[in-house]
Every structure is written in C-alpha cells, then in structure tokens.
A tleap script that builds the chain and sets N, CA, C and O, in Angstrom:
source leaprc.protein.ff14SB
mol = sequence {
  NMET ALA GLY THR SER GLN GLY ILE VAL LEU
  ASP VAL ARG GLY CYS THR PRO ASP ILE ARG
  ARG PRO LEU LEU PHE CYS VAL ILE ASP LYS
  LEU LEU GLU LEU ASP THR PRO ASP SER LEU
  LEU VAL VAL THR ASP HIE GLU PRO THR GLY
  ILE GLY TYR GLN ILE ASP LEU ARG LYS GLU
  THR ARG GLY LYS PHE GLU TYR PHE TYR ASP
  GLN ARG LEU ASP GLY ALA TRP VAL ALA LEU
  ILE ARG ARG LYS PRO CPHE
}
set mol.1.N position { 17.416 77.179 129.478 }
set mol.1.CA position { 18.677 77.112 130.181 }
set mol.1.C position { 19.250 78.522 130.233 }
set mol.1.O position { 19.206 79.256 129.246 }
set mol.2.N position { 19.784 78.891 131.381 }
set mol.2.CA position { 20.375 80.208 131.556 }
set mol.2.C position { 21.654 80.075 132.363 }
set mol.2.O position { 21.806 79.137 133.145 }
set mol.3.N position { 22.559 80.999 132.176 }
set mol.3.CA position { 23.795 80.996 132.947 }
set mol.3.C position { 23.733 82.040 134.046 }
set mol.3.O position { 23.130 83.100 133.873 }
set mol.4.N position { 24.349 81.743 135.159 }
set mol.4.CA position { 24.471 82.686 136.254 }
set mol.4.C position { 25.928 82.714 136.669 }
set mol.4.O position { 26.739 81.944 136.155 }
set mol.5.N position { 26.267 83.599 137.599 }
set mol.5.CA position { 27.647 83.657 138.067 }
set mol.5.C position { 28.021 82.400 138.844 }
set mol.5.O position { 29.205 82.110 139.015 }
set mol.6.N position { 27.024 81.648 139.319 }
set mol.6.CA position { 27.293 80.443 140.092 }
set mol.6.C position { 27.156 79.161 139.262 }
set mol.6.O position { 27.485 78.077 139.743 }
set mol.7.N position { 26.685 79.275 138.053 }
set mol.7.CA position { 26.532 78.082 137.231 }
set mol.7.C position { 25.394 78.204 136.244 }
set mol.7.O position { 25.047 79.297 135.796 }
set mol.8.N position { 24.829 77.074 135.919 }
set mol.8.CA position { 23.799 76.978 134.888 }
set mol.8.C position { 22.457 76.652 135.537 }
set mol.8.O position { 22.380 75.823 136.444 }
set mol.9.N position { 21.404 77.312 135.064 }
set mol.9.CA position { 20.049 77.019 135.519 }
set mol.9.C position { 19.318 76.358 134.357 }
set mol.9.O position { 19.239 76.910 133.259 }
set mol.10.N position { 18.791 75.174 134.615 }
set mol.10.CA position { 18.054 74.416 133.615 }
set mol.10.C position { 16.632 74.205 134.127 }
set mol.10.O position { 16.410 73.414 135.045 }
set mol.11.N position { 15.670 74.911 133.535 }
set mol.11.CA position { 14.270 74.790 133.934 }
set mol.11.C position { 13.589 73.835 132.965 }
set mol.11.O position { 13.360 74.177 131.805 }
set mol.12.N position { 13.268 72.641 133.440 }
set mol.12.CA position { 12.693 71.617 132.569 }
set mol.12.C position { 11.178 71.528 132.678 }
set mol.12.O position { 10.570 70.626 132.102 }
set mol.13.N position { 10.565 72.446 133.406 }
set mol.13.CA position { 9.111 72.380 133.586 }
set mol.13.C position { 8.358 72.504 132.275 }
set mol.13.O position { 7.254 71.970 132.162 }
set mol.14.N position { 8.900 73.177 131.294 }
set mol.14.CA position { 8.228 73.336 130.008 }
set mol.14.C position { 8.541 72.237 129.009 }
set mol.14.O position { 7.999 72.230 127.903 }
set mol.15.N position { 9.405 71.310 129.384 }
set mol.15.CA position { 9.794 70.216 128.493 }
set mol.15.C position { 8.871 69.016 128.697 }
set mol.15.O position { 8.352 68.792 129.790 }
set mol.16.N position { 8.680 68.261 127.635 }
set mol.16.CA position { 7.899 67.033 127.775 }
set mol.16.C position { 8.704 66.036 128.616 }
set mol.16.O position { 9.934 66.039 128.569 }
set mol.17.N position { 8.017 65.186 129.383 }
set mol.17.CA position { 8.725 64.252 130.270 }
set mol.17.C position { 9.751 63.366 129.572 }
set mol.17.O position { 10.772 63.024 130.169 }
set mol.18.N position { 9.498 62.986 128.320 }
set mol.18.CA position { 10.421 62.082 127.634 }
set mol.18.C position { 11.755 62.722 127.249 }
set mol.18.O position { 12.703 62.015 126.909 }
set mol.19.N position { 11.836 64.040 127.298 }
set mol.19.CA position { 13.085 64.711 126.918 }
set mol.19.C position { 13.854 65.255 128.141 }
set mol.19.O position { 15.015 65.645 128.011 }
set mol.20.N position { 13.233 65.282 129.290 }
set mol.20.CA position { 13.860 65.904 130.467 }
set mol.20.C position { 15.168 65.234 130.870 }
set mol.20.O position { 16.191 65.912 130.970 }
set mol.21.N position { 15.165 63.940 131.102 }
set mol.21.CA position { 16.393 63.250 131.541 }
set mol.21.C position { 17.480 63.277 130.469 }
set mol.21.O position { 18.633 63.562 130.793 }
set mol.22.N position { 17.157 62.989 129.198 }
set mol.22.CA position { 18.211 63.082 128.180 }
set mol.22.C position { 18.829 64.481 128.103 }
set mol.22.O position { 20.042 64.611 127.938 }
set mol.23.N position { 18.011 65.520 128.221 }
set mol.23.CA position { 18.520 66.886 128.207 }
set mol.23.C position { 19.430 67.140 129.407 }
set mol.23.O position { 20.518 67.699 129.265 }
set mol.24.N position { 18.981 66.730 130.574 }
set mol.24.CA position { 19.756 66.914 131.795 }
set mol.24.C position { 21.114 66.224 131.699 }
set mol.24.O position { 22.140 66.824 132.021 }
set mol.25.N position { 21.123 64.973 131.261 }
set mol.25.CA position { 22.392 64.243 131.196 }
set mol.25.C position { 23.280 64.715 130.062 }
set mol.25.O position { 24.498 64.543 130.121 }
set mol.26.N position { 22.699 65.302 129.037 }
set mol.26.CA position { 23.503 65.933 127.987 }
set mol.26.C position { 24.281 67.111 128.581 }
set mol.26.O position { 25.466 67.278 128.295 }
set mol.27.N position { 23.623 67.920 129.397 }
set mol.27.CA position { 24.279 69.065 130.041 }
set mol.27.C position { 25.334 68.577 131.030 }
set mol.27.O position { 26.442 69.112 131.057 }
set mol.28.N position { 25.012 67.576 131.838 }
set mol.28.CA position { 25.972 67.044 132.808 }
set mol.28.C position { 27.204 66.485 132.091 }
set mol.28.O position { 28.333 66.724 132.520 }
set mol.29.N position { 26.990 65.748 131.010 }
set mol.29.CA position { 28.117 65.193 130.258 }
set mol.29.C position { 28.980 66.298 129.658 }
set mol.29.O position { 30.203 66.172 129.597 }
set mol.30.N position { 28.348 67.369 129.220 }
set mol.30.CA position { 29.104 68.490 128.652 }
set mol.30.C position { 29.936 69.171 129.735 }
set mol.30.O position { 31.068 69.581 129.480 }
set mol.31.N position { 29.378 69.294 130.955 }
set mol.31.CA position { 30.151 69.862 132.062 }
set mol.31.C position { 31.392 69.019 132.340 }
set mol.31.O position { 32.467 69.559 132.601 }
set mol.32.N position { 31.246 67.701 132.286 }
set mol.32.CA position { 32.397 66.817 132.470 }
set mol.32.C position { 33.405 66.973 131.333 }
set mol.32.O position { 34.611 67.045 131.566 }
set mol.33.N position { 32.904 67.024 130.116 }
set mol.33.CA position { 33.770 67.155 128.947 }
set mol.33.C position { 34.581 68.448 128.997 }
set mol.33.O position { 35.764 68.464 128.657 }
set mol.34.N position { 33.932 69.529 129.423 }
set mol.34.CA position { 34.618 70.821 129.506 }
set mol.34.C position { 35.461 70.949 130.769 }
set mol.34.O position { 36.225 71.903 130.920 }
set mol.35.N position { 35.317 69.983 131.674 }
set mol.35.CA position { 36.058 69.974 132.937 }
set mol.35.C position { 35.874 71.287 133.695 }
set mol.35.O position { 36.837 71.891 134.170 }
set mol.36.N position { 34.624 71.709 133.797 }
set mol.36.CA position { 34.297 72.970 134.450 }
set mol.36.C position { 33.786 72.736 135.874 }
set mol.36.O position { 33.129 71.728 136.133 }
set mol.37.N position { 34.077 73.646 136.787 }
set mol.37.CA position { 33.561 73.516 138.149 }
set mol.37.C position { 32.148 74.087 138.304 }
set mol.37.O position { 31.608 74.106 139.410 }
set mol.38.N position { 31.547 74.552 137.206 }
set mol.38.CA position { 30.212 75.146 137.284 }
set mol.38.C position { 29.204 74.159 137.868 }
set mol.38.O position { 29.283 72.951 137.642 }
set mol.39.N position { 28.264 74.705 138.618 }
set mol.39.CA position { 27.179 73.893 139.151 }
set mol.39.C position { 25.988 73.964 138.208 }
set mol.39.O position { 25.922 74.823 137.329 }
set mol.40.N position { 25.057 73.052 138.405 }
set mol.40.CA position { 23.848 73.001 137.600 }
set mol.40.C position { 22.659 73.020 138.545 }
set mol.40.O position { 22.556 72.177 139.436 }
set mol.41.N position { 21.763 73.975 138.354 }
set mol.41.CA position { 20.549 74.072 139.142 }
set mol.41.C position { 19.389 73.688 138.233 }
set mol.41.O position { 19.118 74.363 137.240 }
set mol.42.N position { 18.709 72.601 138.578 }
set mol.42.CA position { 17.606 72.093 137.768 }
set mol.42.C position { 16.298 72.459 138.459 }
set mol.42.O position { 16.120 72.186 139.646 }
set mol.43.N position { 15.385 73.076 137.713 }
set mol.43.CA position { 14.072 73.443 138.230 }
set mol.43.C position { 13.065 72.501 137.581 }
set mol.43.O position { 13.022 72.366 136.358 }
set mol.44.N position { 12.253 71.852 138.419 }
set mol.44.CA position { 11.283 70.889 137.904 }
set mol.44.C position { 9.969 71.007 138.677 }
set mol.44.O position { 9.895 71.693 139.696 }
set mol.45.N position { 8.947 70.337 138.185 }
set mol.45.CA position { 7.630 70.419 138.815 }
set mol.45.C position { 7.306 69.203 139.683 }
set mol.45.O position { 6.177 69.057 140.153 }
set mol.46.N position { 8.290 68.336 139.895 }
set mol.46.CA position { 8.078 67.177 140.768 }
set mol.46.C position { 9.355 66.900 141.560 }
set mol.46.O position { 10.435 67.371 141.203 }
set mol.47.N position { 9.219 66.147 142.618 }
set mol.47.CA position { 10.369 65.836 143.466 }
set mol.47.C position { 11.419 65.066 142.656 }
set mol.47.O position { 11.121 64.006 142.105 }
set mol.48.N position { 12.641 65.593 142.583 }
set mol.48.CA position { 13.657 65.017 141.701 }
set mol.48.C position { 14.556 63.972 142.366 }
set mol.48.O position { 15.769 63.991 142.160 }
set mol.49.N position { 13.995 63.080 143.144 }
set mol.49.CA position { 14.809 62.103 143.868 }
set mol.49.C position { 15.602 61.185 142.941 }
set mol.49.O position { 16.733 60.818 143.262 }
set mol.50.N position { 15.043 60.815 141.823 }
set mol.50.CA position { 15.698 59.862 140.932 }
set mol.50.C position { 16.935 60.389 140.235 }
set mol.50.O position { 17.780 59.604 139.805 }
set mol.51.N position { 17.060 61.697 140.115 }
set mol.51.CA position { 18.205 62.251 139.399 }
set mol.51.C position { 19.518 61.901 140.101 }
set mol.51.O position { 20.462 61.438 139.461 }
set mol.52.N position { 19.575 62.119 141.404 }
set mol.52.CA position { 20.795 61.812 142.146 }
set mol.52.C position { 21.149 60.338 142.066 }
set mol.52.O position { 22.319 59.974 141.949 }
set mol.53.N position { 20.135 59.498 142.129 }
set mol.53.CA position { 20.339 58.061 142.028 }
set mol.53.C position { 20.909 57.706 140.661 }
set mol.53.O position { 21.839 56.906 140.564 }
set mol.54.N position { 20.361 58.292 139.612 }
set mol.54.CA position { 20.832 58.018 138.257 }
set mol.54.C position { 22.243 58.525 138.035 }
set mol.54.O position { 23.028 57.882 137.338 }
set mol.55.N position { 22.578 59.664 138.615 }
set mol.55.CA position { 23.943 60.187 138.501 }
set mol.55.C position { 24.930 59.177 139.085 }
set mol.55.O position { 25.990 58.934 138.507 }
set mol.56.N position { 24.584 58.594 140.220 }
set mol.56.CA position { 25.468 57.619 140.857 }
set mol.56.C position { 25.492 56.265 140.139 }
set mol.56.O position { 26.450 55.507 140.290 }
set mol.57.N position { 24.462 55.956 139.368 }
set mol.57.CA position { 24.436 54.696 138.619 }
set mol.57.C position { 25.277 54.744 137.347 }
set mol.57.O position { 25.831 53.730 136.924 }
set mol.58.N position { 25.368 55.912 136.747 }
set mol.58.CA position { 26.080 56.033 135.473 }
set mol.58.C position { 27.594 55.963 135.687 }
set mol.58.O position { 28.138 56.658 136.544 }
set mol.59.N position { 28.251 55.139 134.922 }
set mol.59.CA position { 29.704 54.990 135.019 }
set mol.59.C position { 30.413 56.331 134.796 }
set mol.59.O position { 31.401 56.633 135.465 }
set mol.60.N position { 29.906 57.128 133.860 }
set mol.60.CA position { 30.545 58.396 133.499 }
set mol.60.C position { 30.488 59.428 134.624 }
set mol.60.O position { 31.371 60.279 134.732 }
set mol.61.N position { 29.459 59.355 135.457 }
set mol.61.CA position { 29.256 60.397 136.464 }
set mol.61.C position { 29.372 59.893 137.900 }
set mol.61.O position { 29.345 60.699 138.830 }
set mol.62.N position { 29.499 58.603 138.101 }
set mol.62.CA position { 29.555 58.007 139.446 }
set mol.62.C position { 30.662 58.631 140.288 }
set mol.62.O position { 31.831 58.622 139.904 }
set mol.63.N position { 30.277 59.172 141.440 }
set mol.63.CA position { 31.242 59.723 142.390 }
set mol.63.C position { 31.811 61.082 142.031 }
set mol.63.O position { 32.693 61.584 142.727 }
set mol.64.N position { 31.327 61.684 140.962 }
set mol.64.CA position { 31.895 62.953 140.505 }
set mol.64.C position { 31.058 64.174 140.877 }
set mol.64.O position { 31.519 65.308 140.742 }
set mol.65.N position { 29.818 63.944 141.350 }
set mol.65.CA position { 28.915 65.054 141.632 }
set mol.65.C position { 28.280 64.926 143.012 }
set mol.65.O position { 28.062 63.826 143.521 }
set mol.66.N position { 27.992 66.080 143.597 }
set mol.66.CA position { 27.168 66.159 144.804 }
set mol.66.C position { 25.774 66.534 144.343 }
set mol.66.O position { 25.615 67.233 143.342 }
set mol.67.N position { 24.758 66.073 145.067 }
set mol.67.CA position { 23.383 66.288 144.639 }
set mol.67.C position { 22.516 66.629 145.847 }
set mol.67.O position { 22.484 65.892 146.832 }
set mol.68.N position { 21.821 67.749 145.757 }
set mol.68.CA position { 20.917 68.201 146.809 }
set mol.68.C position { 19.642 68.696 146.147 }
set mol.68.O position { 19.682 69.216 145.032 }
set mol.69.N position { 18.513 68.537 146.825 }
set mol.69.CA position { 17.280 69.104 146.269 }
set mol.69.C position { 16.365 69.566 147.392 }
set mol.69.O position { 16.477 69.121 148.534 }
set mol.70.N position { 15.449 70.479 147.034 }
set mol.70.CA position { 14.495 71.026 147.995 }
set mol.70.C position { 13.324 71.625 147.221 }
set mol.70.O position { 13.409 71.845 146.013 }
set mol.71.N position { 12.246 71.880 147.926 }
set mol.71.CA position { 11.077 72.490 147.305 }
set mol.71.C position { 11.032 73.971 147.655 }
set mol.71.O position { 11.222 74.357 148.808 }
set mol.72.N position { 10.776 74.797 146.639 }
set mol.72.CA position { 10.666 76.235 146.843 }
set mol.72.C position { 9.280 76.583 147.366 }
set mol.72.O position { 8.372 75.753 147.330 }
set mol.73.N position { 9.118 77.794 147.847 }
set mol.73.CA position { 7.824 78.250 148.364 }
set mol.73.C position { 6.741 78.275 147.290 }
set mol.73.O position { 5.561 78.107 147.597 }
set mol.74.N position { 7.138 78.485 146.019 }
set mol.74.CA position { 6.147 78.526 144.944 }
set mol.74.C position { 5.728 77.131 144.465 }
set mol.74.O position { 4.925 77.009 143.541 }
set mol.75.N position { 6.269 76.079 145.090 }
set mol.75.CA position { 5.899 74.711 144.749 }
set mol.75.C position { 6.855 74.014 143.799 }
set mol.75.O position { 6.824 72.789 143.683 }
set mol.76.N position { 7.699 74.767 143.122 }
set mol.76.CA position { 8.671 74.153 142.215 }
set mol.76.C position { 9.760 73.447 143.026 }
set mol.76.O position { 10.051 73.824 144.161 }
set mol.77.N position { 10.344 72.436 142.433 }
set mol.77.CA position { 11.459 71.720 143.053 }
set mol.77.C position { 12.747 72.156 142.382 }
set mol.77.O position { 12.782 72.362 141.168 }
set mol.78.N position { 13.797 72.298 143.159 }
set mol.78.CA position { 15.106 72.646 142.612 }
set mol.78.C position { 16.119 71.594 143.059 }
set mol.78.O position { 16.105 71.139 144.203 }
set mol.79.N position { 16.979 71.229 142.146 }
set mol.79.CA position { 18.041 70.271 142.432 }
set mol.79.C position { 19.370 70.925 142.093 }
set mol.79.O position { 19.546 71.445 140.991 }
set mol.80.N position { 20.293 70.903 143.022 }
set mol.80.CA position { 21.630 71.431 142.805 }
set mol.80.C position { 22.563 70.266 142.535 }
set mol.80.O position { 22.693 69.351 143.348 }
set mol.81.N position { 23.203 70.313 141.392 }
set mol.81.CA position { 24.174 69.298 141.008 }
set mol.81.C position { 25.513 70.014 140.904 }
set mol.81.O position { 25.701 70.907 140.077 }
set mol.82.N position { 26.435 69.600 141.761 }
set mol.82.CA position { 27.713 70.315 141.860 }
set mol.82.C position { 28.854 69.314 141.759 }
set mol.82.O position { 28.816 68.245 142.370 }
set mol.83.N position { 29.862 69.673 140.985 }
set mol.83.CA position { 31.044 68.816 140.821 }
set mol.83.C position { 31.767 68.689 142.152 }
set mol.83.O position { 31.979 69.687 142.840 }
set mol.84.N position { 32.144 67.486 142.518 }
set mol.84.CA position { 32.911 67.284 143.741 }
set mol.84.C position { 34.324 67.828 143.525 }
set mol.84.O position { 34.844 67.793 142.410 }
set mol.85.N position { 34.939 68.330 144.593 }
set mol.85.CA position { 36.320 68.834 144.453 }
set mol.85.C position { 37.232 67.708 143.965 }
set mol.85.O position { 37.062 66.545 144.330 }
set mol.86.N position { 38.183 68.077 143.146 }
set mol.86.CA position { 39.111 67.091 142.578 }
set mol.86.C position { 40.006 66.515 143.625 }
set mol.86.O position { 40.848 65.670 143.320 }
savepdb mol mol.pdb
quit
C-alpha cells in the first residue's frame, strides 16, 4: 500500500487470494471511519468486477462510493474506488 497526492494505492497482486478482499474492505472501512475524501486505487491481476458489487451489498458502504475499473497496457487491472460527494 502506498499513498499518493490523489489517494491510496493498494497493490494486491502479491497477496494470497484469501486475504485480498478482507484487506481491501479493511482499508475502505478505515476511509469511512476517518471520514476522508481520499480515493483508493486497487491494482490486481484479474478483472475486479465483484468489488463494486460487494461495496454496494455491504450496509456500511452501500451508496457511499463510486467504482470504476479498467485494464492497463501491462495486463494489470486497476479499480478506482472514490467516495461520493456528501
């Protein structure tokens, strides 16, 4: 995980699959707890379609985040998770 001027970058490609989602939602929950407008950029090795769906399913995060993803030229997938304006 690294910080940038635009938010936090979380590269989960080196993490085992069983820890990726818990780690991601731990960071998202902390962003909510701190009430920060920082965005979260997640780098993964597979298409992250389920993340946005899970964000909308969770009571704690439902309707609070925007979610976009795309594939980079190097083959990695990136997902941008951004807090919706208040």
